[in-house]
C-alpha positions in Angstrom: -4.1 2.9 17.7 -5.1 1.6 14.6 -7.2 -1.6 14.2 -7.4 -4.1 11.6 -9.6 -6.5 11.4 -9.7 -9.7 8.8 -12.9 -11.6 7.2 -13.6 -14.2 4.7 -11.8 -17.2 5.7 -13.5 -20.4 5.6 -13.0 -24.2 4.5 -12.8 -24.7 0.6 -12.0 -27.0 -2.1 -8.9 -27.1 -4.2 -9.5 -25.2 -7.2 -12.1 -22.7 -5.2 -12.2 -19.5 -4.4 -12.4 -16.9 -1.1 -12.5 -13.5 -0.9 -10.6 -11.7 1.8 -11.0 -8.1 3.6 -9.3 -6.1 6.1 -10.7 -3.3 7.3 -9.0 -0.5 8.7 -10.0 1.8 11.3 -8.6 4.9 9.6 -8.1 6.2 5.9 -5.9 3.2 5.0 -4.2 6.3 2.6 -2.2 6.5 5.7 -0.1 4.0 5.5 2.7 3.4 3.4 2.3 0.1 2.6 -0.8 -2.2 3.3 -1.4 -6.2 2.9 -1.0 -10.0 3.9 0.9 -11.9 5.3 0.0 -15.7 6.1 1.4 -18.3 8.8 1.5 -21.9 9.1 2.2 -23.5 12.5 6.1 -23.6 13.4 6.6 -21.8 10.5 7.7 -17.9 9.6 5.0 -15.6 8.5 5.2 -15.6 4.9 4.2 -12.2 2.7 1.9 -13.2 0.1 0.6 -9.8 -1.4 1.4 -6.1 -0.3 0.4 -2.9 -1.9 2.6 0.5 -1.3 1.0 4.1 -1.0 2.6 4.6 -4.7 0.5 1.4 -6.2 3.8 -0.8 -6.2 2.4 -4.6 -6.1 4.7 -7.0 -4.6 3.0 -11.0 -4.8 4.8 -13.8 -3.3 5.9 -16.3 -6.5 4.0 -19.0 -5.1 0.8 -17.3 -5.7 1.6 -15.2 -8.5 -1.3 -15.4 -11.1 -3.9 -16.7 -8.7 -4.4 -14.0 -6.1 -4.7 -10.3 -6.2 -4.4 -7.7 -3.8 -7.0 -4.8 -4.2 -8.2 -2.2 -2.4 -11.7 0.1 -1.3 -10.3 3.6 -0.2 -13.8 4.7 0.3 -14.7 1.9 2.4 -10.8 1.8 4.0 -10.5 -2.2 3.4 -8.3 -3.9 1.6 -8.7 -7.3 -0.1 -6.9 -10.2 -1.2 -8.8 -12.2 -3.8 -7.6 -16.3 -4.3 -8.7 -18.0 -7.3 -7.1 -21.9 -8.1 -6.9 -22.3 -4.1 -4.8 -25.6 -3.7 -4.2 -27.4 -0.2 -0.9 -25.7 0.3 -2.4 -22.1 0.8 -4.3 -23.6 4.0 -2.8 -21.2 6.5 -3.9 -18.0 9.3 -4.2 -14.8 6.9 -3.0 -12.0 8.4 -3.8 -8.1 7.8 -0.7 -5.9 7.5 0.1 -2.0 7.6 3.0 -0.1 7.5 2.8 3.4 8.8 3.1 6.7 6.9 6.9 6.8 8.8 8.0 3.6 8.3 8.4 3.3 11.6 5.3 1.1 13.2 3.6 -1.9 12.2 -0.3 -3.3 12.9 -1.0 -6.7 12.3 -4.9 -7.9 12.7 -6.0 -10.8 14.5 -5.6 -13.1 11.5 -8.3 -15.0 9.2 -8.6 -19.4 8.9 -8.4 -20.3 5.1 -8.2 -24.5 4.9 -8.1 -25.9 0.9 -9.3 -29.4 2.0 -11.7 -31.6 -0.8 
């Protein structure tokens, strides 16, 4: 069983920055895709940023130029660097991984980000 553990969520003022981390219980090279989604109450979970094993990056239009996904293969950790944060970025952020076969999805427990003055 794969575990994904997020950290780094916090309360930050508009214009501020945060870095979220997602530590996997096994090599992140095993996954076809890893990334981040977010969800606010009464709305569907939405894609924020993903990175495929081949290096393809996918970013939501709303965060392009402000967020960046990266990873550390040695630490088995994926990061989400968030800059110029806006109140509308407030959400629970979930780490996501897709198995190499593409048949199984894994989710972390979520970390709360609040952007407020």
